[in-house]
C-alpha positions as CSV (number, residue, x, y, z in Angstrom):
1,M,117.9,78.9,123.2
2,E,119.0,78.8,126.8
3,I,122.0,76.9,128.0
4,K,122.6,76.0,131.6
5,G,125.1,73.8,133.4
6,Y,122.5,72.3,135.7
7,R,118.7,71.9,136.0
8,R,117.0,73.3,139.1
9,E,113.3,73.0,140.1
10,D,112.4,76.3,138.4
11,A,113.5,74.8,135.1
12,K,110.8,72.1,135.5
13,V,108.2,74.8,136.0
14,K,109.4,76.7,133.0
15,K,109.2,73.6,130.8
16,T,105.7,72.9,131.9
17,T,104.6,76.5,131.3
18,M,106.2,76.5,127.8
19,E,104.5,73.2,126.8
20,T,101.2,74.0,128.4
21,Y,100.6,77.7,127.7
22,W,103.2,79.4,125.7
23,M,103.7,77.1,122.7
24,P,100.0,76.3,122.2
25,S,99.1,80.0,122.4
26,L,101.8,81.1,120.0
27,N,101.0,78.4,117.5
28,H,97.2,79.1,117.8
29,L,97.9,82.6,116.4
30,Q,99.3,81.1,113.2
31,K,101.0,84.4,112.6
32,Y,104.6,83.6,113.5
33,G,105.1,80.1,112.0
34,R,105.1,76.9,114.0
35,W,107.1,76.9,117.2
36,A,108.3,74.1,119.5
37,F,110.0,73.7,122.8
38,A,112.9,71.4,123.3
39,E,115.1,70.7,126.3
40,F,118.5,69.1,126.0
41,G,120.5,67.8,128.9
42,D,123.8,66.3,127.6
43,I,126.1,68.7,125.8
44,F,127.7,65.8,123.9
45,Q,124.4,64.5,122.7
46,M,122.8,67.8,121.9
47,E,123.6,67.9,118.2
48,S,122.0,64.6,117.5
49,D,119.0,65.3,119.8
50,F,118.4,68.6,118.0
51,A,118.6,66.9,114.6
52,E,116.0,64.3,115.8
53,K,113.6,67.0,117.0
54,D,114.1,69.0,113.8
55,S,113.2,66.1,111.6
56,R,109.7,65.7,113.1
């Protein structure tokens, strides 16, 4: 988990890299369980957003 107060352009690149390369590669190994990437933007909404992602 990484928490930031703002989202710069490098965060967009990181998100794309995680979704395109890192998560699929890690999950393909099937050795470390099932991993997912989530990005939350609103601190007051984070708990319910996380619960929604976790229920999928």
